[in-house]
C-alpha positions as CSV (number, residue, x, y, z in Angstrom):
1,M,-19.0,-56.5,13.8
2,A,-22.4,-56.9,15.5
3,S,-23.6,-54.3,18.0
4,V,-24.4,-55.2,21.6
5,A,-28.1,-54.9,20.8
6,E,-27.7,-57.3,17.9
7,V,-25.8,-59.8,20.0
8,R,-28.4,-59.6,22.8
9,A,-31.2,-60.1,20.3
10,A,-29.5,-63.1,18.7
11,V,-28.9,-64.6,22.2
12,D,-32.5,-64.0,23.1
13,A,-33.6,-65.8,19.9
14,A,-31.4,-68.7,20.7
15,L,-32.7,-68.9,24.2
16,Q,-36.3,-69.0,22.9
17,Q,-35.3,-72.0,20.8
18,V,-33.8,-73.6,23.9
19,T,-37.1,-72.9,25.8
20,E,-39.0,-74.6,22.9
21,G,-36.7,-77.5,23.1
22,Q,-37.2,-77.8,26.8
23,A,-41.0,-78.0,26.2
24,A,-40.4,-80.8,23.7
25,I,-38.2,-82.7,26.1
26,Q,-40.8,-82.3,28.9
27,A,-43.5,-83.5,26.5
28,A,-41.3,-86.5,25.6
29,R,-40.9,-87.3,29.3
30,E,-44.6,-87.2,29.8
31,K,-45.2,-89.6,26.8
32,L,-42.6,-92.0,28.1
33,G,-44.3,-92.0,31.5
34,E,-47.6,-92.8,29.9
35,A,-46.0,-95.5,27.8
36,Q,-44.4,-97.0,30.9
37,Q,-47.7,-97.1,32.7
38,S,-49.4,-98.7,29.7
39,L,-46.7,-101.2,29.4
40,A,-47.0,-102.0,33.1
41,A,-50.7,-102.5,32.8
42,A,-50.4,-104.6,29.7
43,L,-47.7,-106.9,31.1
44,D,-48.9,-107.0,34.7
45,G,-47.7,-110.2,36.4
46,S,-45.2,-111.1,33.7
47,A,-41.8,-112.1,35.1
48,H,-40.2,-112.3,31.7
49,D,-36.7,-110.8,31.6
50,A,-37.7,-108.7,28.5
51,V,-40.4,-106.9,30.5
52,G,-37.9,-105.8,33.2
53,A,-35.5,-104.7,30.5
54,A,-38.2,-102.7,28.8
55,H,-39.1,-100.9,32.1
56,A,-35.4,-100.3,32.8
57,S,-34.8,-98.8,29.4
58,L,-37.8,-96.5,29.7
59,S,-36.6,-95.4,33.1
60,Q,-33.1,-94.8,31.7
61,A,-34.5,-92.7,28.9
62,D,-36.5,-90.6,31.3
63,Q,-33.4,-90.0,33.4
64,Q,-31.4,-89.0,30.4
65,L,-34.1,-86.6,29.3
66,E,-34.1,-85.1,32.8
67,E,-30.3,-84.7,32.6
68,C,-30.8,-83.0,29.2
69,L,-33.2,-80.5,30.8
70,G,-30.6,-79.7,33.4
71,A,-28.0,-79.1,30.7
72,T,-30.3,-76.7,28.9
73,L,-31.0,-74.8,32.1
74,L,-27.3,-74.4,32.6
75,A,-26.9,-73.2,29.0
76,I,-29.5,-70.6,29.6
77,E,-27.9,-69.4,32.8
78,Q,-24.5,-69.2,31.1
79,A,-25.9,-67.3,28.1
80,Q,-27.7,-64.9,30.4
81,T,-24.5,-64.4,32.4
82,Y,-22.7,-63.5,29.2
83,T,-25.3,-61.0,28.0
84,A,-25.3,-59.4,31.4
85,T,-21.7,-58.5,30.9
86,L,-22.3,-56.8,27.6
């Protein structure tokens, strides 16, 4: 059976991985934003349905990544609440 210190250390290591994942998610959101701006500039004035669909898809991806960040924040809070009870 692991000691309290070992459990806390393992949770801290996991939370570090979550933090790294959050940074990757944020970087992905930034890249998607850049891609959306580039797409808008390249297709300025186009009324083709595919253009609107592409913009909508990129917006949806950004929203889902934002939701993912929120979920990771909740996971961190829950893990910290648990370790505080040890």
